[in-house]
C-alpha positions as a Markdown table, in Angstrom:
| # | Residue | x | y | z |
|---|---|---|---|---|
| 1 | Ile | -9.2 | -2.7 | 11.8 |
| 2 | Arg | -11.4 | -5.8 | 12.6 |
| 3 | Cys | -14.6 | -3.6 | 13.0 |
| 4 | Val | -14.0 | -1.9 | 9.5 |
| 5 | Arg | -13.1 | -5.2 | 7.9 |
| 6 | Asp | -16.0 | -6.9 | 9.2 |
| 7 | Trp | -18.3 | -4.0 | 8.2 |
| 8 | Phe | -17.0 | -4.0 | 4.9 |
| 9 | Leu | -17.5 | -7.7 | 4.5 |
| 10 | Glu | -21.0 | -7.4 | 5.5 |
| 11 | Thr | -22.1 | -4.5 | 3.4 |
| 12 | Val | -20.0 | -5.2 | 0.3 |
| 13 | Gly | -19.0 | -8.8 | 0.3 |
| 14 | Gly | -15.9 | -10.7 | -1.0 |
| 15 | Asp | -12.8 | -11.9 | 0.7 |
| 16 | Ser | -10.4 | -10.1 | 3.0 |
| 17 | Asp | -7.3 | -10.8 | 4.9 |
| 18 | Tyr | -7.4 | -11.4 | 8.5 |
| 19 | Pro | -7.1 | -8.0 | 10.7 |
| 20 | Lys | -3.3 | -8.9 | 11.7 |
| 21 | Val | -2.6 | -9.3 | 8.1 |
| 22 | Ile | -4.3 | -5.9 | 7.3 |
| 23 | Trp | -2.5 | -4.2 | 10.1 |
| 24 | Ser | 1.0 | -5.5 | 8.9 |
| 25 | Ala | 0.3 | -4.4 | 5.2 |
| 26 | Phe | -0.6 | -0.9 | 6.5 |
| 27 | Asn | 2.7 | -0.7 | 8.6 |
| 28 | Asp | 4.8 | -1.7 | 5.5 |
| 29 | Phe | 3.1 | 0.7 | 3.2 |
| 30 | Ser | 3.5 | 3.5 | 5.9 |
| 31 | Thr | 7.1 | 2.7 | 6.2 |
| 32 | Asp | 7.6 | 2.6 | 2.4 |
| 33 | Leu | 5.7 | 5.9 | 1.9 |
| 34 | Phe | 7.9 | 7.6 | 4.6 |
| 35 | Glu | 11.0 | 6.2 | 3.0 |
| 36 | Arg | 9.9 | 7.2 | -0.5 |
| 37 | Arg | 9.5 | 10.7 | 0.6 |
| 38 | Leu | 12.8 | 10.7 | 2.5 |
| 39 | Gly | 14.3 | 9.6 | -0.9 |
| 40 | Glu | 13.0 | 12.6 | -2.5 |
| 41 | Gly | 15.2 | 14.7 | -0.4 |
| 42 | Ile | 12.2 | 15.9 | 1.9 |
| 43 | Asp | 13.5 | 16.2 | 5.4 |
| 44 | Glu | 12.2 | 13.9 | 8.1 |
| 45 | Asp | 10.0 | 16.3 | 10.1 |
| 46 | Asp | 8.7 | 17.7 | 6.7 |
| 47 | Val | 7.8 | 14.2 | 5.5 |
| 48 | Leu | 5.8 | 13.5 | 8.5 |
| 49 | Glu | 3.8 | 16.7 | 8.0 |
| 50 | Asp | 3.6 | 16.0 | 4.2 |
| 51 | Ile | 1.9 | 12.6 | 4.9 |
| 52 | Thr | -0.2 | 13.8 | 7.6 |
| 53 | Arg | -1.6 | 16.7 | 5.4 |
| 54 | Met | -1.8 | 14.7 | 2.2 |
| 55 | Pro | -4.9 | 15.1 | 0.4 |
| 56 | Val | -7.1 | 11.9 | 0.3 |
| 57 | Arg | -6.8 | 11.4 | -3.5 |
| 58 | Glu | -2.8 | 11.7 | -3.3 |
| 59 | Tyr | -2.8 | 9.3 | -0.4 |
| 60 | Leu | -5.0 | 6.7 | -2.3 |
| 61 | Ala | -2.7 | 7.1 | -5.4 |
| 62 | Cys | 0.3 | 6.2 | -3.2 |
| 63 | Val | -1.4 | 3.3 | -1.8 |
| 64 | Ser | -2.2 | 2.1 | -5.2 |
| 65 | Leu | 1.2 | 2.4 | -6.5 |
| 66 | Trp | 2.4 | 0.6 | -3.4 |
| 67 | Leu | -0.1 | -2.3 | -3.9 |
| 68 | Asp | 1.0 | -2.5 | -7.7 |
| 69 | Asp | 4.7 | -2.7 | -6.7 |
| 70 | Arg | 4.0 | -5.3 | -3.9 |
| 71 | Asp | 2.0 | -7.3 | -6.3 |
| 72 | Arg | 4.5 | -7.4 | -9.0 |
| 73 | Ser | 7.2 | -8.2 | -6.6 |
| 74 | Glu | 5.1 | -11.1 | -5.3 |
| 75 | Arg | 4.2 | -12.4 | -8.7 |
| 76 | Pro | 6.1 | -15.7 | -9.6 |
| 77 | Arg | 8.6 | -15.6 | -12.5 |
| 78 | Gly | 6.9 | -17.0 | -15.7 |
| 79 | Asp | 3.4 | -15.8 | -14.5 |
| 80 | Ser | 1.7 | -15.1 | -17.7 |
| 81 | Asn | 0.2 | -11.8 | -16.3 |
| 82 | Ala | 3.7 | -10.7 | -15.5 |
| 83 | Gly | 4.0 | -9.0 | -19.0 |
| 84 | Pro | 7.0 | -9.4 | -21.3 |
| 85 | Ala | 10.0 | -11.1 | -20.1 |
| 86 | Gly | 13.2 | -8.9 | -19.4 |
| 87 | Pro | 16.6 | -9.6 | -20.7 |
């Protein structure tokens, strides 16, 4: 993780989390993806194969969805970027 993070920072620039934070987020994502697939009624062994063989585009879509969900859940109430208030 550290090597890729450092390479990315050197070539693209910007900010990035520390490697342990990235690793922890990756583990959270992996667990969530596995549980979502199980929730779709897919057998556990088939979920593992599904994730292993998932096309990169589909995998990245899952990452994007997970990040959006995570960002929404971490956004403080009353944040102007949170959209319309619920009931």
